[in-house]
ZALOLUM-781990 format. One record per residue (C-alpha): residue number from 1; x negated, y, z. Coordinates in pm, 1 decimal, decimal comma. Example, Ala and Ser with C-alpha at 12.3 -4.5 7.8 and 13.67 -1.06 7.14 Angstrom:
<atoms>
+------+----------+----------+----------+
! resi !        X !        Y !        Z !
+------+----------+----------+----------+
!    1 !  -1230,0 !   -450,0 !    780,0 !
!    2 !  -1367,0 !   -106,0 !    714,0 !
+------+----------+----------+----------+
</atoms>
This chain:
<atoms>
+------+----------+----------+----------+
! resi !        X !        Y !        Z !
+------+----------+----------+----------+
!    1 !   -167,5 !   1847,2 !  -1256,7 !
!    2 !    130,7 !   2079,8 !  -1269,3 !
!    3 !    -46,4 !   2326,0 !  -1040,6 !
!    4 !   -357,9 !   2314,3 !  -1258,1 !
!    5 !   -154,1 !   2375,9 !  -1572,6 !
!    6 !     33,9 !   2659,7 !  -1403,2 !
!    7 !   -288,5 !   2822,6 !  -1283,8 !
!    8 !   -453,3 !   2771,8 !  -1620,5 !
!    9 !   -161,9 !   2924,1 !  -1811,3 !
!   10 !   -142,1 !   3215,9 !  -1565,1 !
!   11 !   -508,4 !   3292,5 !  -1615,3 !
!   12 !   -475,9 !   3261,2 !  -1993,2 !
!   13 !   -172,5 !   3493,5 !  -2000,7 !
!   14 !   -343,3 !   3749,6 !  -1780,1 !
!   15 !   -654,6 !   3771,5 !  -1992,3 !
!   16 !   -504,1 !   3734,0 !  -2338,7 !
!   17 !   -357,6 !   4084,9 !  -2355,0 !
!   18 !   -526,0 !   4411,3 !  -2443,4 !
!   19 !   -577,0 !   4508,3 !  -2081,0 !
!   20 !   -919,8 !   4468,0 !  -1923,7 !
!   21 !   -767,9 !   4449,8 !  -1575,8 !
!   22 !   -639,0 !   4109,0 !  -1479,1 !
!   23 !   -287,6 !   4095,4 !  -1347,3 !
!   24 !   -206,3 !   4025,6 !   -984,8 !
!   25 !    -87,5 !   3682,2 !  -1092,1 !
!   26 !   -424,8 !   3604,7 !  -1250,8 !
!   27 !   -607,9 !   3731,8 !   -947,5 !
!   28 !   -404,6 !   3505,6 !   -721,0 !
!   29 !   -455,0 !   3208,5 !   -953,6 !
!   30 !   -831,3 !   3259,4 !   -963,4 !
!   31 !   -840,7 !   3300,8 !   -586,6 !
!   32 !   -649,6 !   2974,0 !   -540,5 !
!   33 !   -896,3 !   2792,6 !   -766,6 !
!   34 !  -1195,2 !   2943,9 !   -588,9 !
!   35 !  -1063,7 !   2843,2 !   -248,3 !
!   36 !   -944,7 !   2490,4 !   -325,2 !
!   37 !  -1213,9 !   2372,7 !   -566,7 !
!   38 !  -1491,6 !   2351,8 !   -306,3 !
!   39 !  -1261,2 !   2175,0 !    -61,3 !
!   40 !  -1157,2 !   1905,3 !   -305,3 !
!   41 !  -1514,5 !   1856,7 !   -421,0 !
!   42 !  -1622,8 !   1789,6 !    -63,6 !
!   43 !  -1337,6 !   1560,2 !     33,7 !
!   44 !  -1396,3 !   1187,2 !     42,0 !
!   45 !  -1251,2 !    985,5 !   -241,5 !
!   46 !   -934,1 !    815,0 !   -121,6 !
!   47 !   -749,1 !    548,0 !   -315,3 !
!   48 !   -581,4 !    213,2 !   -311,2 !
!   49 !   -813,4 !    -83,9 !   -315,0 !
!   50 !   -888,4 !   -244,7 !   -648,1 !
!   51 !  -1177,4 !   -479,4 !   -717,0 !
!   52 !  -1286,3 !   -246,4 !   -996,3 !
!   53 !  -1300,4 !     61,5 !   -771,2 !
!   54 !  -1482,8 !   -133,2 !   -500,5 !
!   55 !  -1742,3 !   -275,6 !   -740,0 !
!   56 !  -1796,2 !     61,9 !   -904,6 !
!   57 !  -1857,3 !    230,4 !   -567,2 !
!   58 !  -2090,2 !    -52,8 !   -462,2 !
!   59 !  -2293,6 !    -35,2 !   -781,9 !
!   60 !  -2327,6 !    341,3 !   -741,9 !
!   61 !  -2456,3 !    286,9 !   -387,5 !
!   62 !  -2182,0 !    500,2 !   -233,5 !
!   63 !  -2086,1 !    468,7 !    130,5 !
!   64 !  -1748,3 !    292,7 !    139,3 !
!   65 !  -1479,5 !    263,1 !    403,3 !
!   66 !  -1230,2 !    -19,7 !    358,0 !
!   67 !   -915,0 !     64,6 !    554,2 !
!   68 !   -694,7 !   -243,3 !    598,9 !
!   69 !   -362,4 !   -109,6 !    717,4 !
!   70 !     11,5 !   -164,1 !    722,6 !
!   71 !    284,1 !     97,7 !    693,6 !
!   72 !    453,9 !    -31,6 !   1009,3 !
!   73 !    135,2 !    -34,3 !   1220,8 !
!   74 !    113,4 !    241,4 !   1488,1 !
!   75 !   -262,8 !    192,7 !   1528,1 !
!   76 !   -310,5 !    234,3 !   1152,2 !
!   77 !   -105,9 !    554,2 !   1164,5 !
!   78 !   -330,7 !    682,0 !   1443,7 !
!   79 !   -644,6 !    597,6 !   1241,7 !
!   80 !   -527,5 !    775,4 !    926,9 !
!   81 !   -571,8 !   1140,6 !   1036,5 !
!   82 !   -906,4 !   1058,1 !   1197,8 !
!   83 !  -1033,5 !    907,1 !    872,8 !
!   84 !   -899,8 !   1197,3 !    666,7 !
!   85 !  -1057,7 !   1454,2 !    898,1 !
!   86 !  -1396,0 !   1283,4 !    907,3 !
!   87 !  -1416,1 !   1221,7 !    531,3 !
!   88 !  -1312,4 !   1577,4 !    450,3 !
!   89 !  -1630,4 !   1725,9 !    597,2 !
!   90 !  -2002,2 !   1674,7 !    579,7 !
!   91 !  -2183,8 !   1446,2 !    615,0 !
!   92 !  -1901,2 !   1199,0 !    541,3 !
!   93 !  -1744,9 !   1376,7 !    243,2 !
!   94 !  -1919,0 !   1142,8 !     -0,9 !
!   95 !  -1740,7 !    833,4 !    129,3 !
!   96 !  -1516,3 !    630,5 !    -95,5 !
!   97 !  -1214,9 !    530,5 !    116,2 !
!   98 !  -1017,5 !    235,9 !    -19,1 !
!   99 !   -693,0 !    134,9 !    148,2 !
!  100 !   -591,4 !   -230,3 !    150,7 !
!  101 !   -225,5 !   -297,1 !    219,9 !
!  102 !   -220,4 !   -570,8 !    483,3 !
!  103 !    117,6 !   -703,8 !    368,7 !
!  104 !     90,6 !   -669,8 !     -9,5 !
!  105 !   -279,2 !   -752,7 !    -63,0 !
!  106 !   -317,3 !  -1066,5 !    150,2 !
!  107 !   -573,5 !  -1222,8 !    -87,2 !
!  108 !   -803,6 !   -921,7 !    -47,9 !
!  109 !   -746,5 !   -919,8 !    329,7 !
!  110 !   -864,6 !  -1283,6 !    336,7 !
!  111 !  -1164,8 !  -1206,5 !    113,8 !
!  112 !  -1277,0 !   -945,6 !    367,4 !
!  113 !  -1223,6 !  -1192,5 !    651,1 !
!  114 !   -982,0 !   -958,2 !    825,6 !
!  115 !   -737,5 !  -1116,7 !   1066,6 !
!  116 !   -525,7 !   -813,4 !   1140,2 !
!  117 !   -424,0 !   -471,8 !   1018,2 !
!  118 !   -609,4 !   -166,4 !   1154,1 !
!  119 !   -937,8 !   -321,0 !   1042,4 !
!  120 !  -1203,2 !    -76,5 !    922,8 !
!  121 !  -1504,7 !   -206,4 !    731,5 !
!  122 !  -1795,2 !     17,7 !    631,4 !
!  123 !  -2029,8 !    -61,1 !    342,3 !
!  124 !  -2338,2 !    104,3 !    204,8 !
!  125 !  -2337,8 !    -23,2 !   -150,2 !
!  126 !  -2290,5 !   -399,5 !   -125,9 !
!  127 !  -2408,4 !   -427,5 !    234,9 !
!  128 !  -2151,1 !   -435,8 !    516,3 !
!  129 !  -2287,9 !   -219,3 !    796,6 !
!  130 !  -1998,9 !   -189,6 !   1044,5 !
!  131 !  -1657,5 !   -332,5 !   1127,5 !
!  132 !  -1392,4 !   -260,4 !   1387,7 !
!  133 !  -1038,5 !   -368,1 !   1462,6 !
!  134 !   -790,9 !   -135,6 !   1628,3 !
!  135 !  -1024,9 !    153,1 !   1703,8 !
!  136 !   -858,6 !    493,0 !   1735,7 !
!  137 !  -1149,7 !    666,8 !   1904,7 !
!  138 !  -1275,1 !    939,2 !   1666,8 !
!  139 !  -1631,4 !    910,6 !   1803,1 !
!  140 !  -1636,7 !    533,9 !   1747,2 !
!  141 !  -1505,3 !    567,6 !   1391,2 !
!  142 !  -1756,9 !    843,0 !   1321,9 !
!  143 !  -2037,4 !    621,1 !   1456,3 !
!  144 !  -1927,8 !    350,0 !   1210,9 !
!  145 !  -1942,3 !    593,6 !    919,5 !
!  146 !  -2284,0 !    716,7 !   1032,1 !
!  147 !  -2418,7 !    361,6 !   1004,3 !
!  148 !  -2358,2 !    369,7 !    629,8 !
!  149 !  -2550,7 !    694,0 !    595,5 !
!  150 !  -2841,2 !    554,1 !    798,2 !
!  151 !  -2850,8 !    215,3 !    620,9 !
!  152 !  -3132,2 !    158,8 !    377,6 !
+------+----------+----------+----------+
</atoms>
């Protein structure tokens, strides 16, 4: 938010004077907005798991990736950049990615029937369409995500 306020105030300052020409600062601020806005709009929605967020995404019919992970898990750490890369580009940018902390959210882990960390579960709305445990193969994770896009 600080960056947005800074950019917003820079643009306001640049255009509030008598000059028709925007300042260099305003130009740079507008360029930063133009470059980053499309990227953030395309990126998958990433957040911590809550029942409310999960139900909202299901009701909207969004493709959802549940990422059950632990901070100490090397496999989970290997999965993280793969998930971020895939959900930052089309056709997977519309995914809602919800992280479940394996240690702190044991009730939710049980509700999903997960027996270990590094479990990935893909939903299309309320329908589970794919599940894997311990996969760090980008092609296999991408194939899981594709199942949600192809589910009816």
